[in-house]
N, C-alpha and C positions, 0 to 999 in steps of 0.2 A: 432565417431567412437565406440563404446561401448567396453569397454578393460576389465572389470570384472562385473558378475553380483550375486548377492545372493540372498535368499528375502528378500522382502522388499529394496534394493539398487541396486546400479551399480556405477562404476567409469568409467569416461569419461576422457581421456587425466589430470589425474589426483584429477579433482575433485567428490566430493562424489553427486550424483542425490539421490535423494529419493522421495516416490511418490506423489501425490498432496495431501494427507491429512498429511503426513511426521509419519505416529504411525504405518507401517509396519503392519497392520493386514492381515488376510488370505485376502481380498479381494483386497490387495495390492501388494501378492506376486510377482515381476518383474519377477523369476524366472520362472515361467511358460509359459510366454510370451516373453521374451528379449532372446536375446542369444550373447555371444561376438562375433563381428562383426559388429552388427547391428547398424544403423546410428540412432538418436534420433532427432525428431521437438521438440524443446522446444517453448511450448505454452504461458507460464505464468510463474514467478517466482516469491518464496516470501524470498527474503532476509533476512540475518541475523539482527535482531534489536533488542538493548536490552537485556530483558528480554527471547525474543524469543532463543530455542536454537537449530533451525533446519534451514539449507535452503532449502525448498521444492521447488521442482521441477515441471511442470506438462509437460508431455511429451506424445508422442504416438512415437511409433517404425514406419519409413515411408520405412521401406523394410523387405520383412516379409520372401524372401527367407532362404532356412536351412543352415546353414554352419558346417558341422559336421568337415570338417579341418582347421576350419577358419585360412588365415594368417595374423595376425594384424601387427600393428605397434602402441608401444608406446613409451614413453617421457621415461621410465624404461629400464632396462636391458633385457626387454620383445621383442624388436626390431626386426622384422622378426622371431619370433618362429611361428612353425610349431603348431598348437595346436589343441588338437580332445576336443571339450565341453564336454565330458562325464566324461576324463579324470585329465582336467584341474583340479587344486585344489584351491579353492577360499578361498580368505583371510576372515578373521572373520570380521563380519560388522560393528564391534566398532571399531575395525583399519580403515578401509576405509571410517565410519566417522569424522576419527581423523583425517583423511590427508586430506578430503574435506573441514573441517572446517581451517587448516591451509592455505589451498590455499587461501577460501575467508578472513581470516586474514591477510595476507599476501598483497593482493589486497586492502582493506582497508588504507594501511597505504602508500600505492601513494598519491602523496600532487597533488591537481589539481590546476590551477590559477584561482583567480579568475576571475567571467566574469565580462567581459566589457556591465555596464546597459547602456540602451539608456532612455530617457525619460521616467517616468512612475509617473506622478502627483497622482495615486490614490493608487497603493502598496507600501508597504514596507517591505521589509525582517527584522524578529524577532530572527530567527537565523538559521545558516546555510546558504549557498549559492546557488543561483536560477539568473537566465537572467529574468527579468524583460523588458515587451515592451511593453506601454500604456496596455492595457487590460490582456495581456497573461505574463502567469508567466511557466518557467520549472525550473526544478530541478537541480543544479548542485555542489550538495554534498549530503551527505545519506539520509538526510532528513529533508530539510530548512524547514522553516514554515515563512509562509506569510503572513501580515497584509491588513486586505482593510482600510486604512487611513480613517474611516467616523466612530464616536460616536454616539452611540443609547441610548438615556435615557428617564428618566422620566414615560412614560405611550406612550401605543401605540402598534400595529401590524404592523412587519416588516419584508423585505426576501430576500434575494436578490440571484442570480441565478449564475451559473459557467458551460458551457460546455466542459467536458471533451475529449482534442486531445488525449490522447494515456487509455489505458483502466486497469493500474494497482493500485499500492496503493495511494490510499489519504485519509484523515482526513479533514472532509470539516465541517465547523460548526461555531460555536460560540464562544468567548472569552469575559470575566471578561476584566474591565479594568485597574487592577492588574495583569494579567496575561503577563509575559516575553517570552514565544515562546517556554518554552522547552528545552528539551538538545536532542539535536539530533544523539550524542555519547551513549547514553544510547536506543536511539531508540523512545524516547522520543517528542508528537510535541502538536497538537491539543486534546486537551479530553485525554490528559495522565497525567493530575493533575485534582483537584476541582474546578479551575478557570476555565477550559471549555469543549466545548460538541463540538463531534465531531462524523459524519457517513464514513462509510469505506463500497461501495457499491461492490466494489472488495469482501471482505472476510465476508461481510453481517453481519456486526458489529457497537454498536456503542458505545462511550466511553465516560466516565466524571469519573478519577481519576485514579490511579495506579489499576492495575488489576482488573479493572469495567468493561472488552469486555463483553457485552448481546446478543443475536442475536435481527437483526432489517432489516428488508428493506426485499428485493426479495433471498430468501434463496435458489431459483431454480437456479438464472443466474445470473451472473455477471453484473455488468454495463461496458458497452463498449463505445469504443471511439464515440465521435459525441455525445453522451447523455445527458443530460439535469439536471445537479438536483441544487434545491432548497431548503433555509437553509429558515425556519420560526423560528420570535422570538416574543414571545406574551407579553408585557410586562405587561400586567395590569393581564393576567391568570396565570405569570411565567412557560409556556411554552414553550419547542422545539420542533419540528417537521420539517421531508422534503419529499421531492416529487422527484421521479421518473421518466422524460421523463411528467410531467404532473400527474404520480400518489401518489398522497396523500397517504404515508408508514405509516402514523399514530406518537400517538404520542410520540415521544426518549424521551422528559424528563418534568418533573416535578420538576423544580430546589427549592428547600429552602436555601440548605447550602450555607454559606459565605453572609448571606445576616441580615442584623436589620430590624428594623418593618417600617423605613421606607424607602420605596420602589422608592422612585427619587428618594433616595442616589446611586443607580445603573446604574451603564452605560455598554454597549456590544459594542463591534466593530466585523465583519466579516474576520474569520480568517481561513486557511489553511495549512496544510504539506500533501507533497508531496517528493514520493522516486526518487533517483537521474534520470533523464531525461524525469520522467513523468509532464507531462504539460496541462495545460485549459486555459479556455480565462474567467472572467468576463463578461456576460450578461447584456445589458442596454437595451436591447428591449424587454420590457416583453410582448407585444400585444398577446401569445400565452399563457399566465402563464393564466389558473383558480386561484387567490389568495383569493378570500369569504373574503374580510376589509382589510388583507394585504397592507400595502404601502409598495412599492422600496423602496432601501437605497438610491434613487439616485434624488427622488421624495421632499425630506427634505424643 
């Protein structure tokens, strides 16, 4: 239930919620359509990660009746106060943001027990914690990085596919042999340094290095649970591309950095990073995938 509403912001149970874009522009003025006492349905969450300074929530109001004299209960001293929305003095938005970020920071301090790993011959954890079970992976810390333990080198055109079990933030792609897995404490994973390349269809971005995010893929709709994402690597042309449910998204990267003149000295492995509780599975049956000359990494 909403406790406070201000231009571009609202506070629910001491957590600061900002609009999907987190920019608080005119189109994100929540004070025009939200009221104290309203209930929110949270559709998606961008957690605070490294250089990102905001925790952005995509939310919709699920009760639309007006509350001119809403009686609300909160975690602070406003319990059972009868408030008029026209007379309520709303806090400064900067205070609301600071309050929300403090709560998020406290939550990140909670220690998680290391998950018990079942037999997994194909994947290994490079950074963070995750549940691995055969060909399935689920995040168990802020932003763990997982590698598929197959090296691709010399030449040829290769691909692998995953099926998303959830619809949140993943960075799926390829990493060079000397990639170590990023730093989840800073929100860094596959694609956040120059030794790796990634696509995130939740945000419609591709990554290859610090501050390298660029628009890529379907900009009108985020990926969903049960979508199929394929990552393609052309060692001959030094190109990386992706597909979404069989649709080619086009060239993502023409890589040149970090390489010498001997193309045979370079090797890659499939890798991905995922947020806490996000999950995917590696797909081995590629009968429905149009690969156009690419070979599955499992067909080596």
